[in-house]
C-alpha atoms as an extended CHARMM CRD file, in Angstrom:
* protein
*
        62  EXT
         1         1  MET       CA             54.1070000000      -34.4000000000      221.4320000000  PROA      1               0.0000000000
         2         2  PRO       CA             55.8350000000      -37.7560000000      221.1810000000  PROA      2               0.0000000000
         3         3  SER       CA             59.5350000000      -37.6960000000      220.1180000000  PROA      3               0.0000000000
         4         4  GLY       CA             60.5590000000      -40.0060000000      217.1830000000  PROA      4               0.0000000000
         5         5  GLY       CA             58.3450000000      -41.6190000000      214.6940000000  PROA      5               0.0000000000
         6         6  THR       CA             56.8770000000      -45.0850000000      214.5830000000  PROA      6               0.0000000000
         7         7  ASP       CA             59.4930000000      -46.8170000000      212.3620000000  PROA      7               0.0000000000
         8         8  ASP       CA             61.3790000000      -48.2610000000      215.3660000000  PROA      8               0.0000000000
         9         9  PHE       CA             58.4870000000      -50.3870000000      216.6950000000  PROA      9               0.0000000000
        10        10  PRO       CA             58.2860000000      -53.1960000000      214.2270000000  PROA      10              0.0000000000
        11        11  GLY       CA             60.1630000000      -56.2480000000      215.2680000000  PROA      11              0.0000000000
        12        12  LEU       CA             60.1730000000      -55.2800000000      218.9680000000  PROA      12              0.0000000000
        13        13  PRO       CA             58.4070000000      -57.5980000000      221.6350000000  PROA      13              0.0000000000
        14        14  VAL       CA             55.3240000000      -55.8220000000      222.7470000000  PROA      14              0.0000000000
        15        15  GLY       CA             56.7930000000      -55.1790000000      226.3720000000  PROA      15              0.0000000000
        16        16  ALA       CA             59.8410000000      -53.4490000000      224.8620000000  PROA      16              0.0000000000
        17        17  ALA       CA             57.6490000000      -51.4660000000      222.5000000000  PROA      17              0.0000000000
        18        18  ARG       CA             55.3950000000      -50.2430000000      225.3830000000  PROA      18              0.0000000000
        19        19  ARG       CA             58.6040000000      -49.1790000000      227.3800000000  PROA      19              0.0000000000
        20        20  LEU       CA             59.8870000000      -47.3550000000      224.2320000000  PROA      20              0.0000000000
        21        21  ALA       CA             56.6030000000      -45.6140000000      223.6520000000  PROA      21              0.0000000000
        22        22  ASP       CA             56.4810000000      -44.4300000000      227.3570000000  PROA      22              0.0000000000
        23        23  GLU       CA             60.0100000000      -43.0500000000      227.0690000000  PROA      23              0.0000000000
        24        24  ARG       CA             59.0980000000      -41.2240000000      223.9830000000  PROA      24              0.0000000000
        25        25  GLY       CA             56.0510000000      -39.6340000000      225.4040000000  PROA      25              0.0000000000
        26        26  TRP       CA             53.1360000000      -41.5410000000      223.8600000000  PROA      26              0.0000000000
        27        27  ARG       CA             50.1070000000      -40.9210000000      225.9110000000  PROA      27              0.0000000000
        28        28  VAL       CA             48.0840000000      -43.8300000000      224.7800000000  PROA      28              0.0000000000
        29        29  VAL       CA             49.3190000000      -47.2520000000      223.3950000000  PROA      29              0.0000000000
        30        30  ARG       CA             46.6650000000      -49.4210000000      221.7190000000  PROA      30              0.0000000000
        31        31  VAL       CA             47.8580000000      -52.9390000000      220.9900000000  PROA      31              0.0000000000
        32        32  LEU       CA             45.9010000000      -54.6600000000      218.3430000000  PROA      32              0.0000000000
        33        33  ALA       CA             45.7440000000      -58.2190000000      217.0520000000  PROA      33              0.0000000000
        34        34  PRO       CA             45.6690000000      -58.8840000000      213.2980000000  PROA      34              0.0000000000
        35        35  GLY       CA             41.9830000000      -58.4820000000      212.1700000000  PROA      35              0.0000000000
        36        36  ALA       CA             40.9300000000      -56.8500000000      215.5050000000  PROA      36              0.0000000000
        37        37  MET       CA             38.0700000000      -54.5180000000      215.1580000000  PROA      37              0.0000000000
        38        38  MET       CA             38.9550000000      -50.9530000000      216.1050000000  PROA      38              0.0000000000
        39        39  THR       CA             37.6200000000      -47.5010000000      216.0780000000  PROA      39              0.0000000000
        40        40  MET       CA             38.8210000000      -45.2670000000      213.2230000000  PROA      40              0.0000000000
        41        41  ASP       CA             38.7980000000      -42.0860000000      215.0930000000  PROA      41              0.0000000000
        42        42  HSD       CA             42.1860000000      -40.2360000000      215.1760000000  PROA      42              0.0000000000
        43        43  ARG       CA             43.7330000000      -39.3580000000      218.4250000000  PROA      43              0.0000000000
        44        44  GLU       CA             46.8020000000      -37.2500000000      218.4480000000  PROA      44              0.0000000000
        45        45  GLY       CA             49.4340000000      -38.8070000000      220.8250000000  PROA      45              0.0000000000
        46        46  ARG       CA             47.9040000000      -42.5070000000      220.4320000000  PROA      46              0.0000000000
        47        47  LEU       CA             50.3390000000      -45.0930000000      219.1390000000  PROA      47              0.0000000000
        48        48  ASN       CA             48.6720000000      -48.0960000000      217.6770000000  PROA      48              0.0000000000
        49        49  LEU       CA             50.5940000000      -51.3490000000      217.5120000000  PROA      49              0.0000000000
        50        50  LEU       CA             49.6110000000      -54.2950000000      215.4440000000  PROA      50              0.0000000000
        51        51  VAL       CA             50.9880000000      -57.3080000000      217.3210000000  PROA      51              0.0000000000
        52        52  ARG       CA             51.2580000000      -60.9080000000      216.3180000000  PROA      52              0.0000000000
        53        53  ASP       CA             52.6640000000      -63.5360000000      218.5840000000  PROA      53              0.0000000000
        54        54  GLY       CA             53.9730000000      -60.9560000000      220.9580000000  PROA      54              0.0000000000
        55        55  VAL       CA             55.9740000000      -59.0080000000      218.3100000000  PROA      55              0.0000000000
        56        56  VAL       CA             54.9700000000      -55.7290000000      216.8260000000  PROA      56              0.0000000000
        57        57  GLU       CA             54.5080000000      -55.9020000000      212.9220000000  PROA      57              0.0000000000
        58        58  ARG       CA             53.4390000000      -52.2950000000      212.5240000000  PROA      58              0.0000000000
        59        59  GLY       CA             53.1150000000      -49.0470000000      214.3190000000  PROA      59              0.0000000000
        60        60  TRP       CA             51.1780000000      -45.9180000000      213.4870000000  PROA      60              0.0000000000
        61        61  GLU       CA             49.8790000000      -42.8110000000      215.1160000000  PROA      61              0.0000000000
        62        62  GLY       CA             46.3160000000      -42.0790000000      215.6220000000  PROA      62              0.0000000000
């Protein structure tokens, strides 16, 4: 189970967010652009990052 929540990711550059996710134990990191199509299946241990212009706007599990 990853440590920490998803509130620390918004505002980070995508590279820094990926490194933080790795340090915290997220198994899978999915980077999504605004409006991107995505599956709606929930996967425990997957971190979703909504990224605009290389900066994370939102992060959530699943």
